[in-house]
N, CA, C and O atoms as a GROMACS GRO file, in nm:
protein
  240
    1MET      N    1   2.103  -3.615  -0.430
    1MET     CA    2   2.170  -3.518  -0.493
    1MET      C    3   2.103  -3.462  -0.647
    1MET      O    4   2.124  -3.357  -0.708
    2ASP      N    5   2.043  -3.542  -0.669
    2ASP     CA    6   1.947  -3.526  -0.785
    2ASP      C    7   1.862  -3.399  -0.807
    2ASP      O    8   1.865  -3.325  -0.906
    3ILE      N    9   1.773  -3.384  -0.674
    3ILE     CA   10   1.689  -3.264  -0.646
    3ILE      C   11   1.779  -3.185  -0.682
    3ILE      O   12   1.723  -3.131  -0.778
    4LEU      N   13   1.942  -3.107  -0.668
    4LEU     CA   14   1.978  -2.988  -0.694
    4LEU      C   15   1.964  -2.929  -0.821
    4LEU      O   16   1.935  -2.813  -0.847
    5TYR      N   17   1.998  -3.062  -0.932
    5TYR     CA   18   1.933  -3.016  -1.072
    5TYR      C   19   1.805  -2.993  -1.130
    5TYR      O   20   1.755  -2.995  -1.242
    6LEU      N   21   1.768  -2.969  -1.000
    6LEU     CA   22   1.620  -2.913  -1.040
    6LEU      C   23   1.615  -2.796  -0.948
    6LEU      O   24   1.531  -2.711  -0.979
    7LEU      N   25   1.695  -2.771  -0.831
    7LEU     CA   26   1.683  -2.629  -0.728
    7LEU      C   27   1.732  -2.555  -0.789
    7LEU      O   28   1.650  -2.476  -0.836
    8ILE      N   29   1.838  -2.535  -0.819
    8ILE     CA   30   1.946  -2.480  -0.856
    8ILE      C   31   1.885  -2.390  -1.007
    8ILE      O   32   1.912  -2.270  -1.001
    9PRO      N   33   1.824  -2.424  -1.110
    9PRO     CA   34   1.799  -2.384  -1.234
    9PRO      C   35   1.682  -2.299  -1.141
    9PRO      O   36   1.715  -2.185  -1.110
   10LEU      N   37   1.542  -2.349  -1.094
   10LEU     CA   38   1.460  -2.299  -1.084
   10LEU      C   39   1.482  -2.146  -0.970
   10LEU      O   40   1.417  -2.042  -0.976
   11SER      N   41   1.534  -2.163  -0.924
   11SER     CA   42   1.677  -2.062  -0.802
   11SER      C   43   1.670  -1.972  -0.871
   11SER      O   44   1.600  -1.871  -0.856
   12LEU      N   45   1.791  -2.018  -1.011
   12LEU     CA   46   1.814  -1.873  -1.070
   12LEU      C   47   1.703  -1.803  -1.174
   12LEU      O   48   1.709  -1.687  -1.216
   13LEU      N   49   1.591  -1.910  -1.209
   13LEU     CA   50   1.486  -1.825  -1.239
   13LEU      C   51   1.419  -1.751  -1.173
   13LEU      O   52   1.350  -1.668  -1.231
   14LEU      N   53   1.419  -1.761  -0.997
   14LEU     CA   54   1.328  -1.663  -0.962
   14LEU      C   55   1.382  -1.570  -0.913
   14LEU      O   56   1.321  -1.475  -0.866
   15VAL      N   57   1.554  -1.586  -0.915
   15VAL     CA   58   1.602  -1.456  -0.915
   15VAL      C   59   1.619  -1.368  -1.030
   15VAL      O   60   1.654  -1.251  -1.018
   16PHE      N   61   1.595  -1.426  -1.145
   16PHE     CA   62   1.579  -1.330  -1.277
   16PHE      C   63   1.450  -1.315  -1.295
   16PHE      O   64   1.415  -1.222  -1.367
   17VAL      N   65   1.356  -1.394  -1.238
   17VAL     CA   66   1.202  -1.302  -1.247
   17VAL      C   67   1.194  -1.198  -1.146
   17VAL      O   68   1.093  -1.127  -1.141
   18ILE      N   69   1.286  -1.182  -1.068
   18ILE     CA   70   1.275  -1.110  -0.930
   18ILE      C   71   1.347  -0.992  -0.991
   18ILE      O   72   1.316  -0.878  -0.955
   19ALA      N   73   1.418  -1.006  -1.058
   19ALA     CA   74   1.509  -0.876  -1.091
   19ALA      C   75   1.497  -0.811  -1.186
   19ALA      O   76   1.548  -0.700  -1.204
   20VAL      N   77   1.407  -0.888  -1.281
   20VAL     CA   78   1.321  -0.788  -1.416
   20VAL      C   79   1.142  -0.728  -1.314
   20VAL      O   80   1.071  -0.647  -1.372
   21ILE      N   81   1.120  -0.754  -1.246
   21ILE     CA   82   1.028  -0.742  -1.188
   21ILE      C   83   1.069  -0.546  -1.140
   21ILE      O   84   1.051  -0.428  -1.172
   22PHE      N   85   1.117  -0.615  -1.070
   22PHE     CA   86   1.211  -0.455  -0.949
   22PHE      C   87   1.241  -0.381  -1.094
   22PHE      O   88   1.158  -0.294  -1.123
   23TRP      N   89   1.378  -0.407  -1.217
   23TRP     CA   90   1.380  -0.330  -1.287
   23TRP      C   91   1.304  -0.258  -1.338
   23TRP      O   92   1.328  -0.137  -1.339
   24TRP      N   93   1.169  -0.319  -1.407
   24TRP     CA   94   1.017  -0.278  -1.470
   24TRP      C   95   1.003  -0.131  -1.348
   24TRP      O   96   1.014  -0.014  -1.384
   25SER      N   97   0.978  -0.173  -1.212
   25SER     CA   98   0.910  -0.071  -1.120
   25SER      C   99   1.021   0.074  -1.121
   25SER      O  100   0.994   0.193  -1.106
   26LEU      N  101   1.155   0.003  -1.146
   26LEU     CA  102   1.253   0.134  -1.137
   26LEU      C  103   1.231   0.212  -1.267
   26LEU      O  104   1.230   0.335  -1.263
   27LYS      N  105   1.214   0.146  -1.380
   27LYS     CA  106   1.176   0.242  -1.489
   27LYS      C  107   1.046   0.305  -1.518
   27LYS      O  108   1.025   0.380  -1.614
   28SER      N  109   0.952   0.266  -1.420
   28SER     CA  110   0.833   0.253  -1.462
   28SER      C  111   0.782   0.426  -1.353
   28SER      O  112   0.679   0.492  -1.367
   29GLY      N  113   0.899   0.451  -1.255
   29GLY     CA  114   0.818   0.564  -1.165
   29GLY      C  115   0.801   0.515  -1.056
   29GLY      O  116   0.792   0.613  -0.982
   30GLN      N  117   0.786   0.392  -0.972
   30GLN     CA  118   0.703   0.369  -0.903
   30GLN      C  119   0.780   0.443  -0.784
   30GLN      O  120   0.709   0.507  -0.708
   31PHE      N  121   0.888   0.441  -0.765
   31PHE     CA  122   0.988   0.532  -0.714
   31PHE      C  123   1.038   0.606  -0.700
   31PHE      O  124   1.155   0.604  -0.663
   32GLU      N  125   0.970   0.710  -0.723
   32GLU     CA  126   0.992   0.869  -0.766
   32GLU      C  127   0.926   0.943  -0.712
   32GLU      O  128   0.912   1.036  -0.791
   33ASP      N  129   0.857   0.969  -0.598
   33ASP     CA  130   0.795   1.019  -0.519
   33ASP      C  131   0.750   0.956  -0.411
   33ASP      O  132   0.634   0.916  -0.398
   34LEU      N  133   0.871   0.939  -0.297
   34LEU     CA  134   0.806   0.876  -0.170
   34LEU      C  135   0.766   0.924  -0.060
   34LEU      O  136   0.710   0.874   0.038
   35ASP      N  137   0.818   1.079  -0.100
   35ASP     CA  138   0.758   1.143   0.028
   35ASP      C  139   0.587   1.232   0.034
   35ASP      O  140   0.520   1.289   0.121
   36GLY      N  141   0.570   1.196  -0.131
   36GLY     CA  142   0.454   1.291  -0.151
   36GLY      C  143   0.282   1.245  -0.092
   36GLY      O  144   0.185   1.306  -0.045
   37PRO      N  145   0.310   1.123  -0.122
   37PRO     CA  146   0.163   1.034  -0.026
   37PRO      C  147   0.164   1.055   0.119
   37PRO      O  148   0.061   1.068   0.186
   38GLY      N  149   0.283   1.057   0.166
   38GLY     CA  150   0.227   1.051   0.358
   38GLY      C  151   0.217   1.218   0.317
   38GLY      O  152   0.105   1.245   0.273
   39HIS      N  153   0.268   1.281   0.320
   39HIS     CA  154   0.299   1.457   0.319
   39HIS      C  155   0.084   1.484   0.252
   39HIS      O  156  -0.007   1.559   0.290
   40SER      N  157   0.093   1.395   0.164
   40SER     CA  158  -0.124   1.446   0.151
   40SER      C  159  -0.176   1.450   0.237
   40SER      O  160  -0.253   1.536   0.280
   41VAL      N  161  -0.130   1.328   0.290
   41VAL     CA  162  -0.215   1.236   0.412
   41VAL      C  163  -0.226   1.415   0.493
   41VAL      O  164  -0.314   1.501   0.497
   42VAL      N  165  -0.112   1.407   0.538
   42VAL     CA  166  -0.087   1.504   0.666
   42VAL      C  167  -0.196   1.669   0.652
   42VAL      O  168  -0.269   1.727   0.732
   43MET      N  169  -0.144   1.701   0.475
   43MET     CA  170  -0.213   1.822   0.439
   43MET      C  171  -0.306   1.825   0.368
   43MET      O  172  -0.326   1.901   0.274
   44ASP      N  173  -0.378   1.737   0.410
   44ASP     CA  174  -0.528   1.707   0.366
   44ASP      C  175  -0.636   1.829   0.400
   44ASP      O  176  -0.694   1.831   0.509
   45ASP      N  177  -0.653   1.915   0.316
   45ASP     CA  178  -0.776   2.001   0.346
   45ASP      C  179  -0.942   1.937   0.389
   45ASP      O  180  -1.012   1.853   0.333
   46ASP      N  181  -0.953   1.986   0.462
   46ASP     CA  182  -1.080   1.897   0.560
   46ASP      C  183  -1.204   2.024   0.496
   46ASP      O  184  -1.317   1.988   0.530
   47ARG      N  185  -1.206   2.102   0.448
   47ARG     CA  186  -1.275   2.256   0.376
   47ARG      C  187  -1.367   2.208   0.285
   47ARG      O  188  -1.322   2.150   0.186
   48PRO      N  189  -1.493   2.220   0.298
   48PRO     CA  190  -1.520   2.215   0.131
   48PRO      C  191  -1.489   2.322  -0.017
   48PRO      O  192  -1.461   2.440  -0.037
   49PRO      N  193  -1.506   2.234  -0.077
   49PRO     CA  194  -1.442   2.361  -0.177
   49PRO      C  195  -1.533   2.491  -0.203
   49PRO      O  196  -1.643   2.495  -0.148
   50GLU      N  197  -1.495   2.586  -0.275
   50GLU     CA  198  -1.600   2.718  -0.247
   50GLU      C  199  -1.676   2.647  -0.342
   50GLU      O  200  -1.781   2.608  -0.292
   51ASP      N  201  -1.662   2.613  -0.470
   51ASP     CA  202  -1.813   2.574  -0.549
   51ASP      C  203  -1.901   2.482  -0.469
   51ASP      O  204  -2.016   2.480  -0.513
   52ALA      N  205  -1.882   2.412  -0.374
   52ALA     CA  206  -1.970   2.335  -0.289
   52ALA      C  207  -2.097   2.401  -0.247
   52ALA      O  208  -2.211   2.356  -0.254
   53LYS      N  209  -2.043   2.547  -0.191
   53LYS     CA  210  -2.098   2.611  -0.122
   53LYS      C  211  -2.211   2.687  -0.137
   53LYS      O  212  -2.198   2.798  -0.189
   54PRO      N  213  -2.350   2.639  -0.091
   54PRO     CA  214  -2.500   2.689  -0.182
   54PRO      C  215  -2.476   2.865  -0.149
   54PRO      O  216  -2.442   2.939  -0.056
   55LYS      N  217  -2.526   2.872  -0.318
   55LYS     CA  218  -2.484   3.046  -0.299
   55LYS      C  219  -2.601   3.131  -0.281
   55LYS      O  220  -2.693   3.098  -0.356
   56ILE      N  221  -2.623   3.222  -0.212
   56ILE     CA  222  -2.724   3.314  -0.184
   56ILE      C  223  -2.781   3.412  -0.233
   56ILE      O  224  -2.718   3.517  -0.221
   57SER      N  225  -2.907   3.420  -0.302
   57SER     CA  226  -2.898   3.556  -0.429
   57SER      C  227  -2.993   3.656  -0.363
   57SER      O  228  -3.105   3.615  -0.333
   58ALA      N  229  -2.969   3.748  -0.343
   58ALA     CA  230  -3.051   3.894  -0.332
   58ALA      C  231  -3.159   3.860  -0.267
   58ALA      O  232  -3.185   3.871  -0.148
   59ALA      N  233  -3.262   3.788  -0.414
   59ALA     CA  234  -3.367   3.790  -0.392
   59ALA      C  235  -3.472   3.703  -0.292
   59ALA      O  236  -3.594   3.694  -0.306
   60ASP      N  237  -3.371   3.633  -0.170
   60ASP     CA  238  -3.435   3.547  -0.092
   60ASP      C  239  -3.451   3.714   0.072
   60ASP      O  240  -3.507   3.690   0.179
   0.00000   0.00000   0.00000
């Protein structure tokens, strides 16, 4: 029975800490764009950018 005097406050403290972390994640925008990362993987453009292509000059 004496262990309940320790476990109940510890469990309440754990619930409070989890609630604070969840509230912080909501306020910091962690759950704003849930679909964006999934779409960015599917819509990945494998072509190199135009700036990376070698330039061919008329002198060659």
